[in-house]
Each structure stands twice: as C-alpha cells, then as structure tokens.
VEXGU-537082 format. One record per residue (C-alpha): residue number from 1; x, y, z; residue in three letters. Coordinates in pm, 1 decimal. Layout:
VEXGU-537082
<pos NUM	x X	y Y	z Z	code ALA>
...
end
This chain:
VEXGU-537082
<pos 1	x 10995.5	y 14500.3	z -24487.5	code MET>
<pos 2	x 10719.8	y 14664.1	z -24579.0	code ASN>
<pos 3	x 10612.1	y 14650.4	z -24210.3	code LYS>
<pos 4	x 10943.9	y 14770.6	z -24097.0	code TYR>
<pos 5	x 10919.9	y 15085.3	z -24298.0	code CYS>
<pos 6	x 10535.6	y 15182.6	z -24198.3	code ILE>
<pos 7	x 10678.8	y 15160.9	z -23853.7	code CYS>
<pos 8	x 10965.7	y 15350.0	z -23930.9	code LEU>
<pos 9	x 10758.6	y 15620.7	z -24084.6	code LEU>
<pos 10	x 10514.8	y 15623.3	z -23790.1	code LEU>
<pos 11	x 10809.4	y 15708.7	z -23544.0	code VAL>
<pos 12	x 10895.7	y 15963.1	z -23795.4	code MET>
<pos 13	x 10557.5	y 16135.0	z -23773.1	code MET>
<pos 14	x 10532.6	y 16096.5	z -23430.4	code LEU>
<pos 15	x 10873.8	y 16281.3	z -23364.0	code PHE>
<pos 16	x 10807.2	y 16562.7	z -23635.9	code LEU>
<pos 17	x 10438.1	y 16623.9	z -23474.7	code SER>
<pos 18	x 10618.3	y 16638.0	z -23117.6	code ALA>
<pos 19	x 10875.5	y 16881.6	z -23225.6	code CYS>
<pos 20	x 10633.4	y 17095.3	z -23400.1	code SER>
<pos 21	x 10354.9	y 17133.4	z -23134.7	code THR>
<pos 22	x 10396.3	y 17387.5	z -22908.1	code SER>
<pos 23	x 10292.8	y 17260.6	z -22556.6	code GLN>
<pos 24	x 10043.2	y 17507.3	z -22356.8	code GLU>
<pos 25	x 10101.7	y 17610.1	z -22005.4	code ASN>
<pos 26	x 10004.2	y 17424.3	z -21722.0	code ASP>
<pos 27	x 9932.2	y 17634.0	z -21430.8	code ALA>
<pos 28	x 9760.3	y 17616.8	z -21064.5	code HIS>
<pos 29	x 9693.4	y 17820.5	z -20773.7	code ALA>
<pos 30	x 9693.5	y 17653.7	z -20422.4	code VAL>
<pos 31	x 9592.0	y 17828.2	z -20063.1	code SER>
<pos 32	x 9907.1	y 17748.1	z -19803.9	code LEU>
<pos 33	x 9625.3	y 17772.5	z -19523.6	code LYS>
<pos 34	x 9741.9	y 17533.2	z -19218.0	code GLU>
<pos 35	x 10009.6	y 17397.0	z -19451.9	code ILE>
<pos 36	x 10353.8	y 17319.4	z -19288.8	code GLU>
<pos 37	x 10543.0	y 17161.7	z -19576.4	code ASN>
<pos 38	x 10559.1	y 17204.8	z -19935.9	code ILE>
<pos 39	x 10716.2	y 16930.1	z -20109.1	code HIS>
<pos 40	x 10859.0	y 16972.4	z -20472.8	code ILE>
<pos 41	x 10959.2	y 16689.7	z -20682.4	code ASP>
<pos 42	x 11073.5	y 16799.2	z -21014.3	code HIS>
<pos 43	x 11293.6	y 16531.1	z -21155.5	code GLY>
<pos 44	x 11481.9	y 16612.4	z -21422.8	code SER>
<pos 45	x 11313.4	y 16925.5	z -21484.5	code THR>
<pos 46	x 11433.0	y 17271.9	z -21431.9	code THR>
<pos 47	x 11280.8	y 17417.0	z -21107.1	code LEU>
<pos 48	x 11256.3	y 17788.7	z -20991.8	code ILE>
<pos 49	x 11106.9	y 17895.0	z -20682.5	code VAL>
<pos 50	x 11127.0	y 18213.3	z -20550.3	code GLU>
<pos 51	x 10870.8	y 18439.9	z -20273.2	code SER>
<pos 52	x 10648.1	y 18677.4	z -20432.5	code ALA>
<pos 53	x 10380.6	y 18935.2	z -20290.4	code ASP>
<pos 54	x 10067.5	y 18699.5	z -20358.6	code ILE>
<pos 55	x 9777.7	y 18537.0	z -20130.7	code GLU>
<pos 56	x 9847.2	y 18158.9	z -20243.2	code SER>
<pos 57	x 10092.5	y 17933.4	z -20406.7	code LEU>
<pos 58	x 10128.9	y 17959.2	z -20800.7	code GLU>
<pos 59	x 10297.5	y 17670.2	z -21022.7	code ALA>
<pos 60	x 10346.7	y 17665.4	z -21360.5	code LEU>
<pos 61	x 10493.9	y 17438.8	z -21621.4	code SER>
<pos 62	x 10548.0	y 17480.0	z -22011.8	code ASN>
<pos 63	x 10615.8	y 17104.9	z -22010.7	code GLY>
<pos 64	x 10457.6	y 16802.9	z -21803.0	code PRO>
<pos 65	x 10129.1	y 16852.4	z -21655.6	code GLU>
<pos 66	x 10157.0	y 16966.0	z -21283.9	code ILE>
<pos 67	x 9982.8	y 16728.0	z -21023.7	code VAL>
<pos 68	x 9933.6	y 16866.7	z -20679.1	code ILE>
<pos 69	x 9832.6	y 16636.3	z -20382.9	code ASP>
<pos 70	x 9728.0	y 16799.0	z -20079.4	code LYS>
<pos 71	x 9737.3	y 16602.8	z -19739.6	code GLU>
<pos 72	x 9640.7	y 16754.3	z -19373.0	code LYS>
<pos 73	x 9936.0	y 16996.7	z -19347.1	code ASP>
<pos 74	x 10140.1	y 16899.3	z -19639.5	code ASN>
<pos 75	x 10099.5	y 17020.6	z -20007.3	code ILE>
<pos 76	x 10305.5	y 16779.8	z -20302.5	code LYS>
<pos 77	x 10393.1	y 16915.1	z -20625.5	code ILE>
<pos 78	x 10513.6	y 16689.8	z -20914.2	code ARG>
<pos 79	x 10505.6	y 16636.8	z -21300.7	code LEU>
<pos 80	x 10326.9	y 16384.0	z -21494.2	code LYS>
<pos 81	x 10532.0	y 16212.3	z -21736.8	code SER>
<pos 82	x 10528.0	y 16328.1	z -22071.6	code ASP>
<pos 83	x 10685.3	y 16128.9	z -22398.3	code ILE>
<pos 84	x 10682.2	y 16483.1	z -22584.6	code ARG>
<pos 85	x 10945.2	y 16584.7	z -22369.3	code ASN>
<pos 86	x 11205.8	y 16336.1	z -22466.8	code ILE>
<pos 87	x 11160.3	y 16458.2	z -22863.4	code VAL>
<pos 88	x 11104.0	y 16790.1	z -22791.4	code ASN>
<pos 89	x 11447.9	y 16985.7	z -22885.1	code ILE>
<pos 90	x 11292.6	y 17330.2	z -22940.6	code ARG>
<pos 91	x 11192.0	y 17418.6	z -22573.4	code GLU>
<pos 92	x 11326.7	y 17270.1	z -22266.4	code MET>
<pos 93	x 11064.7	y 17201.6	z -21975.0	code PRO>
<pos 94	x 11043.0	y 17429.0	z -21707.5	code GLN>
<pos 95	x 10889.8	y 17441.2	z -21374.3	code LEU>
<pos 96	x 10789.7	y 17771.3	z -21162.2	code SER>
<pos 97	x 10701.8	y 17763.4	z -20843.7	code VAL>
<pos 98	x 10579.5	y 18103.3	z -20653.4	code ARG>
<pos 99	x 10521.4	y 18116.3	z -20297.7	code ILE>
<pos 100	x 10368.3	y 18392.5	z -20069.4	code PRO>
<pos 101	x 10621.9	y 18607.2	z -19884.9	code ASN>
<pos 102	x 10411.2	y 18566.7	z -19575.1	code ASN>
<pos 103	x 10446.4	y 18148.9	z -19604.3	code TYR>
<pos 104	x 10703.6	y 18108.2	z -19271.4	code GLU>
<pos 105	x 10709.9	y 17684.3	z -19281.6	code SER>
<pos 106	x 10942.6	y 17431.3	z -19453.7	code LYS>
<pos 107	x 10997.7	y 17358.5	z -19826.2	code VAL>
<pos 108	x 11156.1	y 17054.6	z -19965.5	code THR>
<pos 109	x 11294.5	y 17003.6	z -20310.1	code VAL>
<pos 110	x 11364.1	y 16628.4	z -20458.0	code ASP>
<pos 111	x 11539.5	y 16592.8	z -20830.8	code GLY>
<pos 112	x 11753.3	y 16415.0	z -21021.4	code SER>
<pos 113	x 11913.0	y 16555.6	z -21336.4	code SER>
<pos 114	x 11717.7	y 16918.1	z -21334.1	code GLY>
<pos 115	x 11878.9	y 17212.5	z -21215.6	code ASN>
<pos 116	x 11719.3	y 17434.1	z -20912.5	code VAL>
<pos 117	x 11731.1	y 17795.7	z -20894.8	code LYS>
<pos 118	x 11598.3	y 17952.1	z -20562.9	code ILE>
<pos 119	x 11559.3	y 18333.3	z -20536.0	code ILE>
<pos 120	x 11504.0	y 18544.6	z -20223.2	code ASN>
<pos 121	x 11292.3	y 18260.2	z -20059.2	code LEU>
<pos 122	x 11149.6	y 18365.8	z -19745.5	code SER>
<pos 123	x 11063.5	y 18052.5	z -19584.0	code THR>
<pos 124	x 11142.8	y 17898.3	z -19237.6	code GLN>
<pos 125	x 11339.5	y 17619.3	z -19344.9	code LYS>
<pos 126	x 11455.7	y 17499.1	z -19716.2	code LEU>
<pos 127	x 11547.9	y 17110.0	z -19757.7	code ASP>
<pos 128	x 11706.9	y 17053.2	z -20120.3	code ILE>
<pos 129	x 11833.1	y 16703.1	z -20220.3	code LYS>
<pos 130	x 11928.6	y 16600.2	z -20603.2	code GLY>
<pos 131	x 12179.4	y 16388.3	z -20826.9	code SER>
<pos 132	x 12326.3	y 16523.9	z -21081.1	code SER>
<pos 133	x 12157.7	y 16892.8	z -21111.8	code GLY>
<pos 134	x 12329.1	y 17196.4	z -21009.9	code ASN>
<pos 135	x 12192.3	y 17426.2	z -20776.2	code VAL>
<pos 136	x 12203.1	y 17789.2	z -20737.1	code SER>
<pos 137	x 12041.1	y 18072.1	z -20463.8	code LEU>
<pos 138	x 12004.7	y 18416.3	z -20484.3	code ASP>
<pos 139	x 11954.1	y 18585.1	z -20127.8	code TYR>
<pos 140	x 11961.6	y 18954.7	z -20009.1	code LEU>
<pos 141	x 11970.1	y 18827.4	z -19661.3	code GLN>
<pos 142	x 11932.1	y 18489.3	z -19528.3	code ILE>
<pos 143	x 11692.8	y 18442.8	z -19273.2	code ASN>
<pos 144	x 11591.8	y 18077.1	z -19237.5	code SER>
<pos 145	x 11764.3	y 17705.1	z -19185.7	code ASP>
<pos 146	x 11916.5	y 17586.6	z -19541.4	code ILE>
<pos 147	x 11999.5	y 17253.7	z -19585.8	code ASN>
<pos 148	x 12127.7	y 17160.8	z -19948.7	code ILE>
<pos 149	x 12269.6	y 16782.7	z -20040.2	code SER>
<pos 150	x 12380.8	y 16696.6	z -20377.1	code VAL>
<pos 151	x 12611.8	y 16443.5	z -20526.6	code LYS>
<pos 152	x 12763.1	y 16547.4	z -20895.7	code SER>
<pos 153	x 12556.4	y 16880.7	z -20912.3	code GLY>
<pos 154	x 12738.2	y 17182.9	z -20805.5	code SER>
<pos 155	x 12600.2	y 17444.6	z -20570.2	code VAL>
<pos 156	x 12654.5	y 17841.9	z -20621.3	code LEU>
<pos 157	x 12535.9	y 18085.8	z -20341.0	code LEU>
<pos 158	x 12500.4	y 18434.6	z -20386.5	code ASN>
<pos 159	x 12450.9	y 18653.2	z -20092.4	code LEU>
<pos 160	x 12407.7	y 19029.7	z -20087.8	code GLU>
<pos 161	x 12448.0	y 19073.1	z -19717.4	code ASP>
<pos 162	x 12748.5	y 18941.4	z -19597.0	code LYS>
<pos 163	x 12631.6	y 18990.7	z -19241.5	code ASP>
<pos 164	x 12359.4	y 18761.4	z -19252.9	code SER>
<pos 165	x 12345.6	y 18574.2	z -18894.1	code ASN>
<pos 166	x 12480.0	y 18221.5	z -19056.5	code ILE>
<pos 167	x 12668.0	y 17919.9	z -18886.5	code ASN>
<pos 168	x 12786.5	y 17774.2	z -19224.4	code TRP>
<pos 169	x 12914.8	y 17415.4	z -19283.7	code LEU>
<pos 170	x 13043.5	y 17317.8	z -19636.0	code LEU>
<pos 171	x 13149.8	y 16988.0	z -19713.3	code GLN>
<pos 172	x 13249.8	y 16805.5	z -20050.0	code SER>
<pos 173	x 13400.3	y 16497.1	z -20118.2	code GLY>
<pos 174	x 13625.3	y 16550.1	z -20430.5	code SER>
<pos 175	x 13446.0	y 16894.7	z -20529.0	code GLY>
<pos 176	x 13620.3	y 17254.2	z -20485.8	code ARG>
<pos 177	x 13507.7	y 17489.6	z -20217.6	code ARG>
<pos 178	x 13524.6	y 17863.4	z -20256.4	code SER>
<pos 179	x 13391.7	y 18120.3	z -20040.4	code VAL>
<pos 180	x 13456.9	y 18489.6	z -20073.9	code SER>
<pos 181	x 13279.2	y 18644.5	z -19763.5	code ILE>
<pos 182	x 13505.6	y 18654.3	z -19427.3	code PRO>
<pos 183	x 13414.4	y 18384.5	z -19200.1	code LEU>
<pos 184	x 13443.7	y 18437.6	z -18819.9	code ASN>
<pos 185	x 13609.5	y 18111.8	z -18653.2	code ASN>
<pos 186	x 13714.1	y 17975.3	z -18979.5	code SER>
<pos 187	x 13800.0	y 17611.1	z -18994.2	code GLN>
<pos 188	x 13912.0	y 17454.8	z -19304.6	code ARG>
<pos 189	x 14035.5	y 17084.5	z -19385.5	code SER>
<pos 190	x 14050.2	y 16878.1	z -19700.3	code ASN>
<pos 191	x 13664.4	y 16809.6	z -19718.1	code ARG>
<pos 192	x 13508.3	y 17095.4	z -19464.7	code LYS>
<pos 193	x 13477.7	y 17424.8	z -19443.6	code THR>
<pos 194	x 13302.7	y 17572.7	z -19106.9	code GLN>
<pos 195	x 13252.0	y 17936.2	z -18999.2	code GLY>
<pos 196	x 12994.6	y 18214.8	z -18872.3	code GLN>
<pos 197	x 12895.1	y 18533.5	z -19000.5	code THR>
<pos 198	x 12659.7	y 18764.5	z -18781.4	code GLY>
<pos 199	x 12549.9	y 18588.8	z -18453.4	code ASP>
<pos 200	x 12530.8	y 18261.9	z -18650.0	code GLY>
<pos 201	x 12173.6	y 18197.7	z -18524.6	code SER>
<pos 202	x 12052.5	y 18044.1	z -18891.9	code PHE>
<pos 203	x 12218.5	y 17722.0	z -18996.0	code ASN>
<pos 204	x 12353.0	y 17663.2	z -19353.6	code VAL>
<pos 205	x 12463.2	y 17340.7	z -19485.2	code ARG>
<pos 206	x 12575.3	y 17297.5	z -19843.9	code LEU>
<pos 207	x 12687.2	y 16934.6	z -19924.7	code GLN>
<pos 208	x 12818.6	y 16746.0	z -20239.9	code THR>
<pos 209	x 12996.9	y 16440.9	z -20339.9	code THR>
<pos 210	x 13219.9	y 16547.1	z -20639.5	code SER>
<pos 211	x 13066.2	y 16890.7	z -20718.3	code GLY>
<pos 212	x 13216.8	y 17231.7	z -20629.1	code ASN>
<pos 213	x 13064.1	y 17481.9	z -20365.6	code ILE>
<pos 214	x 13092.5	y 17852.4	z -20421.2	code THR>
<pos 215	x 12971.4	y 18126.2	z -20172.5	code VAL>
<pos 216	x 12993.1	y 18488.2	z -20271.6	code LYS>
end
C-alpha cells in the first residue's frame, strides 16, 4: 500500500510540474540554397506555414524540440516526442514555418491529427497528406500546383482572386463539397466536382474520405 501511495504521489508531482512549467520556444534558421523539397512532418501538432520576406527558412515551436535533417537537395523538419505535451493542458503546442518568398520549389507536409494552416505560400508545388487534422488555406492568388489528401479531416480554401488560373478537382467519399467560385466547364457527380477558372494552368486537387471540402 505504501509503495502504491508513493508511486501515485510521484505521478501527481510530475503532472503538476509539467502543467506549471512554461516550455521555451525552439527556433531554427536554415538556408534553402540548392534545396528542392521541404518536408514537414508535424504529427499531431498544429502547423502554420507561410511565405515571408526573409532570407532563410525559419522554424519555431512552442512545444516539442524541432529536428532538422538536411540531405542533398532535401530538408526534413520534424518534432521530437515530449511527454510534457501529453499532460500540458494550458498551452497546445504549435509549429510555425516561414519560407522565403523567393523559394520556388516543393513543400511536402505529413501529419496525423494536427491541423494545418497555409498562408499565401508562394512555392512551385504543395503536397499535404493527413488523417483527422483539418487543413485551411488562405491565398490572395494561386500560382502553383496544390495537392491535398486527408481522411476524416476537412479542407477549407479561401481564395481572394476568383479568376486564378486553376484546373479544379474536388473529390470526397461521404463528405460534402461546397464551391462558391463560378467554374467554367463544370462537372459534378456524387463524389467529384471539376471545373476551371482562368486558363487552368495550375492544378488544385482537394481530396477527403469523409471530411468536407469548401472553396470560397
């Protein structure tokens, strides 16, 4: 009985310590010279990715430690596991990645239950794969290929320039699809919506299994 009480007391002390301890931000800056792909694995942590007027890639986490692996023309950004994030109920961890405006290659995002927010990303191609996390994208204008595939998560795309040159394909299993942008050559079925805006020179593919898709 005494051993049980001691163990229980230690667990409670660990819990209170983790909840009361403020985690320091972990920040990194990385040159993108000769880099052709930025691979971000955010797991269950909320991720924000945006382009900015900066010289090097900047990654900032208020929770798990950031690990950056660089090999040839590829950079992989991931987060270390941290038990404090399991019991930290006061602040949800978040990973922010800022990419220079002049980076014109590919960005790949993988995650599980973490939400993803993309803000005016000016890259050549964006690929996002997830499970139950939601994906939201805010663009003034789209000038790149975008491919998003999630399972139970929803996808929301806010586009200011409704005449962006896009060839659209929206696919969902049991989720709803809502498009408030007028599409040329529009085709709709139970699971698919297709159409075009502008000259259709860029491909935007939004796919979910059970999540909703909204374009506005």
